[in-house]
TORVEXNU-172523 format. One line per field, with one value per residue (C-alpha): residue number from 0; residue in three letters; y, z, x. Coordinates in nm, 2 decimals. Example, Ala and Ser with C-alpha at 12.3 -4.5 7.8 and 13.67 -1.06 7.14 Angstrom:
TORVEXNU-172523
num <- c(0  1)
residu <- c(Ala  Ser)
c2 <- c(-0.45  -0.11)
c3 <- c(0.78  0.71)
c1 <- c(1.23  1.37)
***
This chain:
TORVEXNU-172523
num <- c(0  1  2  3  4  5  6  7  8  9  10  11  12  13  14  15  16  17  18  19  20  21  22  23  24  25  26  27  28  29  30  31  32  33  34  35  36  37  38  39  40  41  42  43  44  45  46  47  48  49  50  51  52  53  54  55  56  57  58  59  60  61  62  63  64  65  66  67  68  69  70  71  72  73  74  75  76  77  78  79  80  81  82  83  84  85  86  87  88  89  90  91  92  93  94  95  96  97  98  99  100  101  102  103  104  105  106  107  108  109  110  111  112  113  114  115  116  117  118  119  120  121  122  123  124  125  126  127  128  129  130  131  132  133  134  135  136  137  138  139  140  141  142  143  144  145  146  147  148  149  150  151  152  153  154  155  156  157  158  159  160  161  162  163  164  165  166  167  168  169  170  171  172  173  174  175  176  177  178  179  180  181  182  183  184  185  186  187  188  189  190  191  192  193  194  195  196  197  198  199  200  201  202  203  204  205  206  207  208  209  210  211  212  213  214  215  216  217  218  219  220  221  222  223  224  225  226  227  228  229  230  231  232  233  234  235  236  237  238  239  240  241  242  243  244  245  246  247  248  249  250  251  252  253  254  255  256  257  258  259  260  261  262  263  264  265  266  267  268  269  270  271  272  273  274  275  276  277  278  279  280  281  282  283  284  285  286  287  288  289  290  291  292  293  294  295  296  297  298  299  300  301  302  303)
residu <- c(Met  Pro  Gln  Val  Val  Asp  Val  Leu  Leu  Arg  Arg  Glu  Gly  Met  Ala  Thr  Phe  Gly  Glu  Leu  Arg  Ala  Val  Val  Ser  Gly  Arg  Ser  Ile  Arg  Ala  Ala  Leu  Ser  Ala  Gly  Ser  Ile  Arg  Arg  Ile  Ala  Lys  Gly  Val  Tyr  Ala  Leu  Pro  Ala  Ala  Pro  Asp  Pro  Ile  Ala  Ala  Ala  Arg  Ala  Gln  Gly  Gly  Leu  Val  Ser  His  Val  Ser  Ala  Ala  Val  Leu  His  Gly  Phe  Asp  Val  Leu  Lys  Leu  Pro  Asp  Lys  Pro  Gln  Val  Thr  Val  Pro  Arg  Gly  Gln  His  Arg  Arg  Leu  Ser  Pro  Leu  Asn  Cys  Glu  Leu  His  Trp  Ala  Asp  Asp  Val  Pro  Ala  Asp  Gly  Pro  Cys  Thr  Ser  Arg  Leu  Gln  Thr  Val  Leu  Asp  Cys  Ala  Arg  Thr  Leu  Pro  Phe  Ala  Ser  Gly  Leu  Thr  Ile  Ala  Asp  Ser  Ala  Leu  Arg  Gly  Arg  Leu  Leu  Asp  Arg  Ser  Arg  Leu  Met  Ala  Ala  Ala  Ala  Ala  Leu  Thr  Gly  Pro  Gly  Cys  Arg  Arg  Ala  Arg  Arg  Val  Ala  Ala  Ala  Ala  Asp  Gly  Arg  Ala  Glu  Ser  Pro  Leu  Glu  Ser  Ala  Leu  Arg  Ala  Ile  Leu  Ile  Glu  Ala  Gly  Ile  Pro  Gly  Phe  Glu  Pro  Gln  Val  Val  Val  Arg  Asp  Gly  Gly  Phe  Ser  Ala  Arg  Ile  Asp  Leu  Ala  Asn  Ala  Ala  Leu  Met  Ile  Ala  Leu  Glu  Ala  Asp  Ser  Phe  Ala  His  His  Gly  Thr  Arg  Leu  Ala  Leu  Thr  Arg  Asp  Cys  Arg  Arg  His  Val  Ser  Leu  Thr  Val  Arg  Gly  Trp  Gln  Leu  Leu  Arg  Phe  Ser  Trp  Glu  Asp  Val  Met  Phe  Asp  Pro  Thr  Trp  Val  Val  His  Ala  Ile  Arg  Ala  Ala  Val  Ala  Gly  Ser  Ala  Gly  His  His  Asn  Val  Ser  Leu  Ala  Pro  Thr  Gly  Thr  Leu  Ala  Ala  Ala  Glu  Arg  Thr  His  Leu)
c2 <- c(30.19  30.24  30.08  29.77  29.73  29.78  29.50  29.27  29.37  29.28  28.94  28.86  28.97  28.76  28.77  28.65  28.89  28.84  28.93  29.24  29.34  29.32  29.64  29.81  29.87  29.66  29.98  30.02  29.66  29.70  30.03  29.87  29.58  29.81  30.03  29.72  29.78  29.42  29.11  28.83  28.50  28.27  28.31  28.53  28.55  28.86  28.94  29.21  29.23  29.04  29.27  29.28  29.06  29.30  29.07  29.07  29.45  29.49  29.27  29.45  29.78  29.64  29.72  29.58  29.54  29.81  30.01  29.85  29.59  29.47  29.48  29.25  29.00  29.01  28.91  29.24  29.36  29.66  29.89  29.93  29.74  29.95  30.02  29.90  29.74  29.97  29.94  30.11  30.16  30.32  30.70  30.83  30.51  30.59  30.41  30.11  30.03  29.75  29.61  29.61  29.95  30.03  30.31  30.39  30.52  30.61  30.53  30.41  30.12  29.98  29.67  29.37  29.06  28.85  29.04  29.29  29.57  29.43  29.41  29.71  29.91  29.83  29.94  30.27  30.34  30.29  30.49  30.79  30.80  30.67  30.84  30.78  30.51  30.31  30.33  30.24  29.93  29.79  29.87  29.71  29.40  29.36  29.38  29.15  28.88  28.93  29.00  29.32  29.43  29.76  29.89  29.84  30.01  30.31  30.34  30.32  30.58  30.82  30.79  30.89  31.21  31.37  31.39  31.19  31.13  31.30  31.10  30.77  30.85  30.92  30.58  30.40  30.56  30.46  30.11  29.83  29.46  29.40  29.54  29.24  29.37  29.64  29.80  29.81  29.99  30.24  30.31  30.36  30.60  30.81  30.84  30.94  31.20  31.34  31.36  31.13  30.96  30.67  30.39  30.07  29.78  29.43  29.49  29.18  29.22  28.94  28.90  28.56  28.32  28.61  28.71  28.94  29.10  29.45  29.59  29.93  30.03  30.31  30.11  30.41  30.54  30.19  30.28  30.00  30.04  29.76  29.76  29.53  29.40  29.23  28.93  28.84  28.95  28.87  28.54  28.46  28.28  28.58  28.82  28.61  28.59  28.97  29.06  28.84  28.99  29.34  29.28  29.12  29.42  29.67  29.51  29.53  29.91  29.92  30.15  29.97  30.16  29.95  30.09  29.93  29.94  30.21  30.42  30.40  30.43  30.68  30.88  30.93  31.27  31.10  30.84  31.11  31.29  30.97  30.88  31.23  31.23  30.90  31.03  31.34  31.13  30.88  30.88  30.92  31.21  31.56  31.89  31.78  32.03  31.88  31.98  32.23  32.09  31.96  31.87  31.49  31.52  31.71  31.45  31.18  31.35  31.37  31.01  30.88)
c3 <- c(3.65  4.03  4.09  3.89  4.09  4.42  4.32  4.26  4.59  4.78  4.61  4.70  4.37  4.12  3.98  3.68  3.41  3.55  3.90  3.78  3.56  3.86  3.99  3.71  3.34  3.06  2.94  3.27  3.26  2.91  3.00  3.31  3.09  2.83  3.10  3.26  3.59  3.56  3.36  3.20  3.35  3.18  2.96  3.15  3.46  3.56  3.83  3.96  3.79  3.95  4.20  4.24  4.53  4.83  5.00  4.68  4.65  5.02  4.97  4.65  4.85  5.16  5.38  5.53  5.39  5.56  5.59  5.40  5.22  5.57  5.69  5.41  5.49  5.86  5.77  5.86  5.67  5.45  5.26  4.96  4.84  4.76  4.40  4.45  4.74  5.03  5.18  5.47  5.45  5.69  5.68  5.44  5.22  4.86  4.63  4.47  4.10  4.08  3.82  4.10  4.15  4.51  4.74  4.98  5.34  5.56  5.93  6.17  6.42  6.29  6.48  6.24  6.22  5.96  5.63  5.75  6.01  6.34  6.38  6.62  6.40  6.09  6.26  6.38  6.04  5.87  6.14  6.10  5.72  5.59  5.59  5.92  5.79  5.64  5.95  6.17  5.96  6.00  6.37  6.43  6.24  6.44  6.77  6.64  6.55  6.89  6.71  6.91  7.26  7.27  7.58  7.41  7.10  7.30  7.49  7.17  6.99  7.29  7.27  6.90  6.78  6.44  6.14  6.18  6.56  6.64  6.36  6.50  6.85  6.72  6.55  6.86  7.08  6.84  6.75  6.86  6.81  6.82  6.46  6.23  5.88  5.70  5.58  5.94  6.05  5.76  5.86  6.22  6.10  5.93  6.25  6.45  6.20  6.18  6.56  6.59  6.93  7.10  6.84  6.96  6.75  6.75  6.98  7.05  7.05  7.23  7.27  7.35  7.08  6.86  6.86  6.62  6.63  6.48  6.32  6.49  6.73  6.95  7.20  7.37  7.05  6.91  6.58  6.41  6.13  5.90  5.67  5.39  5.14  4.82  4.88  5.20  5.10  4.73  4.72  4.74  5.07  5.22  5.09  5.25  5.58  5.58  5.50  5.79  6.02  5.92  5.98  6.32  6.43  6.30  6.48  6.80  6.76  6.60  6.31  6.08  5.83  5.58  5.39  5.09  5.01  4.75  5.02  5.27  5.04  4.78  4.94  5.32  5.31  5.23  5.50  5.76  5.65  5.67  6.02  6.15  6.01  6.18  6.51  6.48  6.42  6.70  7.01  7.25  7.07  7.23  7.16  6.89  6.62  6.28  5.92  5.77  5.65  5.30  5.32  5.33  5.03  4.84  4.93  4.81  4.48  4.44  4.55  4.31)
c1 <- c(0.18  0.24  -0.10  0.00  0.32  0.12  -0.12  0.17  0.33  0.01  0.01  0.37  0.51  0.29  -0.06  -0.26  -0.39  -0.74  -0.64  -0.47  -0.77  -1.00  -0.84  -0.64  -0.69  -0.55  -0.38  -0.20  -0.08  0.06  0.23  0.39  0.51  0.66  0.83  0.99  0.80  0.66  0.75  0.56  0.68  0.42  0.12  -0.12  0.10  0.29  0.55  0.78  1.12  1.40  1.57  1.95  2.07  2.12  2.38  2.59  2.56  2.67  2.97  3.07  3.06  3.22  2.92  2.60  2.26  2.05  1.73  1.43  1.65  1.76  1.40  1.29  1.58  1.49  1.13  0.97  0.66  0.71  0.47  0.70  1.00  1.31  1.39  1.75  1.95  2.02  2.37  2.55  2.92  3.17  3.20  3.46  3.44  3.39  3.15  3.32  3.28  3.03  2.78  2.52  2.36  2.26  2.16  2.45  2.43  2.73  2.77  3.03  3.02  2.69  2.58  2.54  2.34  2.52  2.53  2.26  2.24  2.10  1.72  1.72  1.94  1.73  1.41  1.58  1.72  1.39  1.21  1.44  1.45  1.11  0.76  0.58  0.35  0.63  0.85  0.56  0.47  0.82  0.84  0.49  0.60  0.92  0.72  0.45  0.70  0.87  1.19  1.23  1.15  0.94  1.12  1.46  1.33  1.20  1.54  1.74  1.52  1.55  1.93  1.95  2.09  2.12  1.88  1.56  1.59  1.26  1.09  1.24  1.12  0.77  0.76  0.90  0.63  0.35  0.48  0.24  0.28  -0.09  -0.12  -0.18  -0.10  0.09  -0.23  -0.36  -0.04  -0.07  -0.44  -0.33  -0.06  -0.32  -0.52  -0.21  -0.10  -0.46  -0.48  -0.78  -0.75  -0.92  -0.87  -0.70  -0.57  -0.73  -1.03  -1.24  -1.62  -1.81  -2.18  -2.33  -2.21  -2.09  -1.72  -1.53  -1.19  -1.17  -0.86  -0.90  -1.18  -1.30  -1.50  -1.64  -1.79  -1.86  -1.68  -1.49  -1.23  -1.12  -0.82  -0.93  -0.68  -0.81  -0.58  -0.78  -1.12  -1.14  -1.33  -1.70  -1.66  -1.47  -1.74  -2.02  -1.83  -1.75  -2.12  -2.25  -1.98  -2.07  -2.44  -2.37  -2.17  -2.42  -2.72  -2.51  -2.48  -2.13  -2.06  -1.82  -1.60  -1.40  -1.11  -0.93  -0.56  -0.64  -0.81  -0.54  -0.24  -0.37  -0.64  -0.57  -0.75  -1.08  -1.01  -0.96  -1.28  -1.48  -1.36  -1.42  -1.77  -1.83  -1.70  -1.91  -2.22  -2.17  -2.39  -2.10  -1.94  -1.93  -1.75  -1.51  -1.40  -1.44  -1.39  -1.65  -1.98  -1.96  -1.59  -1.66  -1.89  -1.63  -1.37  -1.61  -1.65  -1.27  -1.24  -1.49)
***
């Protein structure tokens, strides 16, 4: 069922039966429908269930929309939508009776932007409470949209105290507005957490009349990493374009590794093994300690 929901999230909350069946089983679709994880909005068309209004929930609790709920309202990309509205209220304030269920957080003197926590506060809240990849995705999106200044984010993260402050500083240090998609941010998070250096986002390769922009690249080793979502690579035209691009990079000496949403989100261990194997086999690689021989093959068997 989580996979069915993830497919709908990648397709902005709606997909046809055929689009779902391309990546998940009919049994999974039926189970998600029975559990209420998805809903049928027309014949052969499915969507995520309608979520409670976060602004109404915040008003009912006398607080502000915050964390991932605020990130969505600010227009930031997120890896996963919250199960229920997230609201921050003043410390000491008790939960009010309300028909709208929500996740409460407590803090004093929180800067606001309308009904939400401010953009900066929202990024910091997410960075200090979410897993690294999710926090980095939101921070990257804020910088990419020029909705936040990186130096200001770094300074604010450095001034934080209390739970999650180190996690927030780590996200702020790694945030990069060049990242073009949530999946790319999640892939970069895997590299950072695995301690694999040398990969930069959105590297441009030019050679004569050929030009290609790579999601993440180590130019010294000529290794390119692509984060491929089905939504952007699921047509025949996209397949033809991607195949030609792959060949063009390969004949120029680049090693191109392409990772799907399922790879990045559900099997990061396999992703790490594959990238380390590519680094170990590159012409410019020297003296790097890697996983024992056979680890990648074992990971591949598990993955398949």
